N, CA and C atoms as a LAMMPS dump frame, in Angstrom:
ITEM: TIMESTEP
0
ITEM: NUMBER OF ATOMS
243
ITEM: BOX BOUNDS ff ff ff
-5.0000000000000000e+02 5.0000000000000000e+02
-5.0000000000000000e+02 5.0000000000000000e+02
-5.0000000000000000e+02 5.0000000000000000e+02
ITEM: ATOMS id mol type element x y z
1 1 1 N -377.157 -151.613 325.678
2 1 2 C -376.057 -152.508 324.854
3 1 3 C -376.768 -153.658 324.486
4 2 1 N -376.162 -154.181 323.553
5 2 2 C -376.699 -155.103 323.037
6 2 3 C -375.253 -156.282 322.287
7 3 1 N -375.676 -157.286 322.079
8 3 2 C -374.703 -158.543 321.341
9 3 3 C -374.837 -158.16 319.625
10 4 1 N -373.626 -158.206 319.242
11 4 2 C -373.57 -158.351 317.79
12 4 3 C -372.587 -159.76 317.265
13 5 1 N -373.331 -160.17 315.929
14 5 2 C -372.51 -161.102 315.341
15 5 3 C -371.595 -160.509 314.138
16 6 1 N -370.435 -160.755 314.024
17 6 2 C -369.715 -160.317 313.149
18 6 3 C -369.408 -161.597 312.44
19 7 1 N -369.087 -161.516 311.101
20 7 2 C -368.796 -162.613 310.321
21 7 3 C -368.356 -162.424 309.374
22 8 1 N -367.622 -163.842 308.78
23 8 2 C -366.938 -163.695 307.594
24 8 3 C -367.231 -165.424 306.872
25 9 1 N -367.022 -165.274 305.526
26 9 2 C -367.277 -166.505 304.975
27 9 3 C -366.043 -166.717 303.979
28 10 1 N -365.082 -167.958 304.066
29 10 2 C -364.409 -168.285 303.104
30 10 3 C -364.904 -169.785 302.451
31 11 1 N -364.874 -169.474 301.138
32 11 2 C -365.086 -170.794 300.337
33 11 3 C -364.078 -171.438 299.742
34 12 1 N -363.6 -172.645 299.902
35 12 2 C -362.339 -173.218 299.339
36 12 3 C -363.005 -174.417 298.602
37 13 1 N -362.086 -174.963 297.586
38 13 2 C -362.446 -176.206 296.868
39 13 3 C -361.481 -177.256 297.224
40 14 1 N -362.167 -178.169 297.573
41 14 2 C -360.987 -179.457 297.842
42 14 3 C -361.053 -180.64 297.274
43 15 1 N -359.991 -180.821 296.515
44 15 2 C -360.183 -181.785 295.609
45 15 3 C -360.242 -183.4 296.187
46 16 1 N -360.679 -184.167 295.664
47 16 2 C -360.642 -185.68 296.127
48 16 3 C -359.497 -185.954 297.07
49 17 1 N -359.452 -186.64 298.471
50 17 2 C -358.484 -186.784 298.949
51 17 3 C -357.869 -185.698 299.551
52 18 1 N -357.969 -184.351 299.199
53 18 2 C -357.522 -183.417 300.04
54 18 3 C -357.63 -183.062 301.191
55 19 1 N -356.799 -182.45 302.327
56 19 2 C -357.245 -181.847 303.336
57 19 3 C -357.121 -180.331 303.234
58 20 1 N -357.852 -179.765 304.164
59 20 2 C -358.069 -178.357 304.141
60 20 3 C -356.586 -177.787 304.187
61 21 1 N -355.504 -178.554 304.685
62 21 2 C -354.122 -177.91 304.625
63 21 3 C -353.276 -177.857 302.992
64 22 1 N -354.128 -178.446 302.384
65 22 2 C -353.311 -178.6 301.181
66 22 3 C -354.147 -177.943 299.843
67 23 1 N -354.648 -177.128 300.273
68 23 2 C -355.633 -176.133 299.347
69 23 3 C -354.926 -174.978 298.989
70 24 1 N -354.426 -174.659 297.659
71 24 2 C -353.714 -173.415 297.304
72 24 3 C -354.593 -172.006 297.514
73 25 1 N -354.094 -171.202 298.143
74 25 2 C -355.106 -169.763 297.853
75 25 3 C -355.613 -169.364 296.765
76 26 1 N -355.248 -170.061 295.627
77 26 2 C -355.896 -169.734 294.49
78 26 3 C -357.332 -170.292 294.392
79 27 1 N -357.357 -171.143 295.1
80 27 2 C -358.787 -171.852 295.337
81 27 3 C -359.641 -171.557 296.304
82 28 1 N -359.453 -170.36 296.65
83 28 2 C -360.255 -169.816 297.955
84 28 3 C -360.748 -168.426 297.803
85 29 1 N -362.181 -168.39 297.975
86 29 2 C -362.369 -167.105 297.579
87 29 3 C -363.185 -166.66 299.099
88 30 1 N -362.975 -165.456 299.74
89 30 2 C -362.835 -164.916 300.627
90 30 3 C -364.029 -163.712 300.706
91 31 1 N -365.006 -163.998 301.341
92 31 2 C -366.082 -162.918 301.402
93 31 3 C -366.153 -162.642 302.701
94 32 1 N -366.363 -161.18 302.907
95 32 2 C -366.326 -160.34 304.152
96 32 3 C -367.927 -159.975 304.471
97 33 1 N -368.269 -159.76 305.614
98 33 2 C -369.417 -159.196 306.004
99 33 3 C -369.321 -157.937 306.635
100 34 1 N -369.355 -156.618 306.356
101 34 2 C -368.712 -155.874 307.282
102 34 3 C -369.743 -155.278 308.299
103 35 1 N -370.905 -155.547 307.963
104 35 2 C -371.886 -154.994 309.048
105 35 3 C -371.989 -155.978 310.192
106 36 1 N -372.765 -155.543 311.347
107 36 2 C -372.666 -156.484 312.18
108 36 3 C -374.444 -156.781 312.514
109 37 1 N -374.787 -158.258 312.55
110 37 2 C -375.894 -158.601 312.919
111 37 3 C -376.293 -158.566 314.258
112 38 1 N -377.28 -157.708 315.008
113 38 2 C -377.5 -157.313 316.115
114 38 3 C -378.275 -158.772 316.586
115 39 1 N -378.159 -159.212 317.816
116 39 2 C -378.692 -160.324 318.638
117 39 3 C -379.726 -159.764 319.498
118 40 1 N -380.792 -160.27 319.295
119 40 2 C -382.345 -159.634 320.109
120 40 3 C -382.086 -160.186 321.568
121 41 1 N -382.455 -159.535 322.477
122 41 2 C -382.362 -159.801 323.655
123 41 3 C -381.641 -159.259 324.955
124 42 1 N -381.161 -157.953 324.633
125 42 2 C -380.463 -157.022 325.35
126 42 3 C -379.156 -157.676 325.945
127 43 1 N -378.945 -157.458 327.006
128 43 2 C -377.77 -157.686 327.823
129 43 3 C -377.828 -159.318 328.621
130 44 1 N -379.016 -159.804 328.202
131 44 2 C -379.15 -161.231 328.625
132 44 3 C -379.837 -161.966 327.189
133 45 1 N -378.888 -162.382 326.501
134 45 2 C -379.792 -162.912 325.233
135 45 3 C -379.658 -164.335 325.663
136 46 1 N -380.474 -164.988 325.331
137 46 2 C -380.703 -166.504 325.205
138 46 3 C -380.315 -167.38 323.957
139 47 1 N -380.26 -168.534 324.062
140 47 2 C -379.686 -169.363 323.18
141 47 3 C -381.109 -169.155 321.559
142 48 1 N -382.284 -168.832 321.876
143 48 2 C -383.063 -168.57 320.98
144 48 3 C -382.86 -167.349 320.124
145 49 1 N -382.346 -166.002 321.039
146 49 2 C -382.206 -165.33 320.678
147 49 3 C -380.769 -165.215 319.518
148 50 1 N -379.974 -165.951 319.938
149 50 2 C -378.785 -166.066 319.024
150 50 3 C -379.305 -166.968 317.665
151 51 1 N -379.978 -167.909 317.664
152 51 2 C -380.61 -168.719 316.665
153 51 3 C -381.301 -167.683 315.834
154 52 1 N -381.94 -166.856 316.452
155 52 2 C -382.957 -165.937 315.519
156 52 3 C -381.91 -164.902 314.72
157 53 1 N -380.915 -164.473 315.358
158 53 2 C -379.638 -163.486 314.577
159 53 3 C -379.141 -164.386 313.623
160 54 1 N -378.675 -165.831 313.8
161 54 2 C -378.147 -166.48 312.83
162 54 3 C -379.086 -167.01 311.596
163 55 1 N -380.253 -167.157 312.054
164 55 2 C -381.02 -167.988 311.068
165 55 3 C -381.837 -166.783 310.13
166 56 1 N -381.748 -165.609 310.7
167 56 2 C -382.25 -164.404 310.141
168 56 3 C -381.486 -163.855 308.963
169 57 1 N -381.077 -162.585 309.465
170 57 2 C -380.137 -161.631 308.454
171 57 3 C -379.179 -162.125 308.063
172 58 1 N -378.417 -163.016 309.07
173 58 2 C -376.823 -163.388 308.631
174 58 3 C -377.061 -164.83 307.68
175 59 1 N -377.923 -165.377 307.61
176 59 2 C -378.01 -166.466 306.891
177 59 3 C -378.475 -166.195 305.413
178 60 1 N -379.318 -164.828 305.412
179 60 2 C -379.793 -164.311 304.253
180 60 3 C -378.606 -163.509 303.581
181 61 1 N -377.882 -162.982 304.084
182 61 2 C -376.764 -162.233 303.709
183 61 3 C -375.482 -163.306 303.11
184 62 1 N -375.249 -164.299 303.82
185 62 2 C -374.334 -165.429 303.392
186 62 3 C -374.871 -166.098 302.152
187 63 1 N -376.133 -166.407 302.16
188 63 2 C -376.496 -166.998 300.835
189 63 3 C -376.341 -166.167 299.848
190 64 1 N -376.943 -164.854 300.119
191 64 2 C -376.636 -163.817 298.716
192 64 3 C -375.401 -163.681 298.352
193 65 1 N -374.396 -163.665 299.092
194 65 2 C -372.878 -163.679 299.009
195 65 3 C -372.567 -164.71 298.185
196 66 1 N -372.887 -165.658 298.276
197 66 2 C -372.559 -167.265 297.744
198 66 3 C -373.065 -167.472 296.435
199 67 1 N -374.302 -167.204 296.244
200 67 2 C -374.943 -166.858 294.869
201 67 3 C -374.484 -165.994 294.134
202 68 1 N -374.153 -164.684 294.676
203 68 2 C -373.44 -163.936 293.787
204 68 3 C -372.124 -164.311 293.081
205 69 1 N -371.236 -165.123 293.64
206 69 2 C -370.33 -165.642 293.288
207 69 3 C -370.389 -166.947 292.726
208 70 1 N -371.185 -167.62 292.379
209 70 2 C -371.427 -168.942 292.254
210 70 3 C -370.589 -169.565 290.954
211 71 1 N -370.768 -168.562 289.968
212 71 2 C -369.873 -169.001 288.522
213 71 3 C -368.389 -169.092 289.042
214 72 1 N -367.859 -168.07 289.785
215 72 2 C -366.508 -168.324 290.173
216 72 3 C -366.382 -169.316 290.884
217 73 1 N -366.906 -169.724 291.965
218 73 2 C -366.885 -170.701 292.654
219 73 3 C -367.03 -172.025 291.697
220 74 1 N -367.759 -172.171 291.086
221 74 2 C -367.804 -173.613 290.151
222 74 3 C -366.491 -173.771 289.394
223 75 1 N -366.255 -172.364 289.03
224 75 2 C -364.896 -172.459 288.376
225 75 3 C -363.703 -173.087 288.668
226 76 1 N -363.632 -173.256 290.079
227 76 2 C -362.611 -173.684 290.702
228 76 3 C -362.286 -175.113 290.535
229 77 1 N -363.243 -175.918 290.259
230 77 2 C -363.083 -177.587 290.142
231 77 3 C -362.476 -177.779 288.548
232 78 1 N -362.588 -176.681 287.728
233 78 2 C -362.151 -176.571 286.592
234 78 3 C -360.97 -176.174 286.298
235 79 1 N -360.477 -175.684 287.23
236 79 2 C -359.144 -174.654 287.237
237 79 3 C -359.033 -173.222 286.851
238 80 1 N -360.548 -172.746 286.922
239 80 2 C -360.61 -171.31 286.55
240 80 3 C -361.108 -170.819 287.996
241 81 1 N -361.726 -169.902 288.212
242 81 2 C -361.806 -168.964 289.446
243 81 3 C -361.188 -167.96 289.398
């Protein structure tokens, strides 16, 4: 058996002075990762094992998702998106 990390990412645009509860859904881009990143270490992973999983494949995937949608995200600030 092994541990895995399943994750998702929501990017929201927050106008100056706004809190997270005031952001309309139109200014949110939900990015989902459907696969699971395995954590090395088997049944007894250490903090370093979790760090390896997070800073490796998970970080690379999240970065790719954000960069692939960068134009849409930048449009949030100008009323687009």
